[in-house]
C-alpha positions, 0 to 999 in steps of 0.5 A, a space after each residue: 741529183 748530180 749528173 755522173 758526167 758532171 766534172 764536179 762529181 765527188 772523189 772518194 766517200 761523201 754522203 749525198 743527198 737523195 733527190 730526184 731533182 736534175 739539175 737544170 730540170 726547170 731550165 728553158 734551152 733555146 737556140 738562135 743560130 749559133 747562139 744558145 740559152 740554157 736559163 732557169 725559167 723563173 730565176 732568170 726572167 724575174 731577175 733579168 727583167 726586174 734588172 732591165 726595168 731598174 735601169 731604164 727608171 732610174 736613167 729616165 727619172 735620174 733627178 727623182 732617184 738621187 733623194 730616194 737613194 739618199 733617204 734609203 741609205 740613211 734609214 737603213 743604216 740608222 735603223 738597222 746598224 746593230 742587226 748588221 753588226 750582230 750578224 756579222 759577229 756570228 759569221 766570224 764565231 762560226 768560222 772561228 769554231 769550225 776551224 778547231 772543231 773536228 768538222 774541219 777535217 771534211 773534204 770539199 770534193 770527197 775524202 780523196 779530192 785534190 785541189 784544182 788550183 795551186 795555192 797562188 793562183 788560188 790566193 790570187 782569185 780569192 784575194 782579187 774577187 773578194 777585195 781588189 776595188 775597195 782596197 784601192 778605193 779605201 786603202 788611204 782615205 779610210 785610215 786617214 778620215 778615222 785618224 782626222 776624226 779620232 784626233 778631232 775628238 769628239 763634239 756634241 750637239 744638244 747632248 748627242 755626239 755630232 762627230 764621226 770618231 771611232 769609239 770616244 776619239 783620241 782628241 789631240 793625241 796623235 799617237 793614239 789616234 793613229 792607233 785608233 784610226 787604224 784599228 777601226 780600218 781593220 775592223 772593216 777589212 779583216 776578219 768580219 768581211 772575209 767571215 761573211 764570204 766564208 761562210 756562204 762560200 763553205 755552203 755552196 761548195 759543200 752542197 754541190 761537190 759532197 752532197 751532189 746539188 746544184 752549185 746555186 744559193 738555194 742548195 745551201 738550204 736543203 737541210 732545212 727546206 727539203 724538196 721545197 727548195 726546188 720550188 718558190 722558196 728556192 726561187 726567192 732565195 736565188 733571185 735575191 742573190 742575184 740582186 745582192 750580187 749585182 747591186 753589190 758589184 755595181 757599188 764597187 764598179 762605181 767607186 772603181 770608176 770614180 777612182 780611175 776618173 780622178 786618176 786620169 784627171 791627175 795624171 792627164 787632166 781628163 775631165 772628172 765628172 760623171 760622163 767620164 765615169 760612165 765612159 770608164 764603165 762602158 770601156 772596161 766592161 767591154 774589156 770584161 767581156 773579152 775576159 768573159 770569152 776567155 773563160 775562167 782559166 785564161 781570163 780571171 786567173 790570169 788577170 788575177 795573177 798579174 794584178 796581184 803581182 802589180 799590187 806586191 810591187 806597188 806596196 814594195 815601192 811604198 814600203 822602200 821608198 816610204 817610212 819603212 821603219 814606221 811601216 814594219 813596226 806599225 804592222 804589229 802595232 795596227 795588229 795589236 790595236 786592231 785586237 785591243 779595240 775589237 770588242 768595242 767596235 763590234 759591240 751592236 748595242 749602246 754605242 755612243 759613236 753612232 755616226 760611226 757605227 751607222 755611216 761606216 760599219 752598218 754600210 760596210 757590213 750590208 755591202 760585204 753581205 751583198 757581195 757574198 753571193 758574188 765572192 762566196 760562189 767564186 771561192 766556192 768554185 775554185 776551192 774544190 779538194 781543200 779541207 774545211 779547215 784549210 778552207 776556212 784558214 786561207 779564206 779567212 786569216 791569211 786574207 785578214 793578214 794581207 788586209 792588215 799589211 795593205 792597210 798598214 803600208 798605204 794608210 799608215 804612209 799617209 797618216 805619217 805624211 800628215 804627222 811627221 811632215 804636215 803634207 795635207 794634201 792626201 787629207 784634204 782631197 776628195 775620196 777617190 784623190 786621196 791615193 794619187 795625192 799620197 803617192 805625189 810625196 814620193 818619187 816617180 809619182 807619175 809612174 806609180 799613179 799610173 800603175 794604180 790606175 792599171 790596178 783599179 781597172 783590172 780589178 774592175 775587169 776581174 770583178 766584173 767577169 767573176 760576177 757575170 760568171 756567178 750571176 749566170 750560175 745561179 740564173 742557170 739553175 746551178 749549171 757551171 757550163 751555161 752558153 757564153 751569152 748568157 754571161 755577156 748578158 749579165 756582164 752588160 748589165 752589171 755595167 749599166 747598173 753601175 752607169 744608172 746608179 752613177 747618173 741617179 745619184 752617184 756615190 750615195 746612190 750606190 751606197 744605198 743599193 748595196 745597203 738595201 740588197 744587203 739587209 734581205 740577204 743577211 737573213 738568208 745568211 744567218 739561216 744558212 749557218 744552220 744548214 751548213 753545220 747540219 750538212 758537215 755534221 753528216 759528212 764522212 771525215 778521218 776519225 769518224 765513226 
C-alpha cells in the first residue's frame, strides 16, 4: 500500500486497493559517494542493459541496420494498419463515453483533492509534452502533402491504387483537395492521438492517486491480474512501457534534430547532414540534463510556458501577416471537413487508399501509442485534483481544437501560397525545410525562422526532460522522487538512442522503431481500457449511493 507520508496521499474519500505491496520493496538501493540509486531490480536492469546493447549494436553495424529498419516499418504498417486504426477508434469512444457518464464525476486524488497546477501551467505542460516537436515538424508539411496528393488524384498500376491520396482524392479540384487534405491532417492530430494519451493517463492517475498503488503502468492492471501484477506479468508490462517510451521519444527527438538542422542551414548555411543532427542531439541533450537537475517545477513547467508563449506569438504573426480571412474562416471549414470525412478516415477495413492508411495513419497511431507511457504518465503526474470529466475534456477536446487551429494556420497558409500565388517553394522542399520556406514568403523571415528553431529546440528539451522523468519513475518501481542520477542516465540514453537511429537509417529507422514498440503496447492499452472502467466504477462520487 501507499506510504502514509507520500505527497500523493489522497484527500477525502477513495476506495483504495488492499495490498501488502510496498512501493519500492523490490528496489535495489545503492549509495556511491554523493550519488544514490533506487532502482527496480528487474525492470531497470533488463530495460537498461537492452537499451545499451541496442545503441552499441546499431552504431557498430549501421550499414546493415538501415535495410532492416526500412523493411520492418513496411511490414508492420502494411499488415497491421487495420489493427492500429481499430484500436485508436476504441480509445476515442471510451473517452467520449466516460465524459458524459456518471463516472466522469470521480475526482483524481480523492473527493476533497485540489489541483496542483493552475490551468495555464497545466495546459502548457499537456501540450508541450504531447505534441510540440511533431506540430513544428508536420504543421506545414503534412497539410501540403495531403493537399498535393489529393489534388493530383488517383492513379493505378495493374489495377491497384498507386497514389497516396487520402480516401478517393479530389483530382483537379483545388477547393475539395484543400478540404480533404486538412481533414486528413486533423484526423492524425486531433481526437484519436489525445484519446490514446488520455486512456493511459487516466488509468495511471486513478490507480496511483485513488487506489494507493505505485505510479507505474503495471498498477493499472491490478483489477485484472491481482497480486500477480507485482510479479513477472507486471515486470513485462513495465519493461514494454520503457521500450515504447524510449523509442517513441527518440523518433520525435530525431525529427526535431532534422528540422533544427534544416533551419540552421537555411539561416546560417551550416551543413545539413547526419553529423550536424548528431551534434544537435548531443548539445540539446546536455541542455536537457540541466533542466533535469532543475526539477519539474523549475525545469519542465517553466520551459513549457515559455515555449507556449513563443508558439502563440509565432502563430499570431502568421495569422496577421498571412491570409487572415482564409485562416479564420478555414478553422471552421477545416473542422467541418474533418467531422464530415471522419467516418471514412477512421474505417479500418476495405480501404482503397492503402498507401495513405498504411503509410500515414498506421505509422501515426503506432507512434502516438509508443509515446503514450511517456505522455500518459506525465499528464497523470500533473493532473491530480481534476475530475475525470474535467480531465478528459481538457486532455482530449481542448488540445484537439488547439491542433486544428495550429494546422489551419500553418498548413492552411502554405496551401494558400500555392493556390493563390503559385508559390511552390514550400511544397517542393524536403520535409524538415518546409516550415522555413513557408515563412520565407512572409516579412521578417529571418526572425520568424529563428524563433521556429528556438521552438523546436525547447520542445526537444521539454520532451527529453519529461521523458526521462517518466522512464525513471517506471524503472524505479513507481517512486516519484527517485535519485536524480537515474534521470540523468535515462536522459543521456534517450539522446544516444536517437543518435543510433539517425546513424543507422535516418528517418526510416526512427519510424520503424516507433512502430515496432507501438504494436505490443497497443495490446497493453486495449486491455487497460477494461481495468480503467472497473477501477472507476468502484470509486466514490457525488450522487453515488
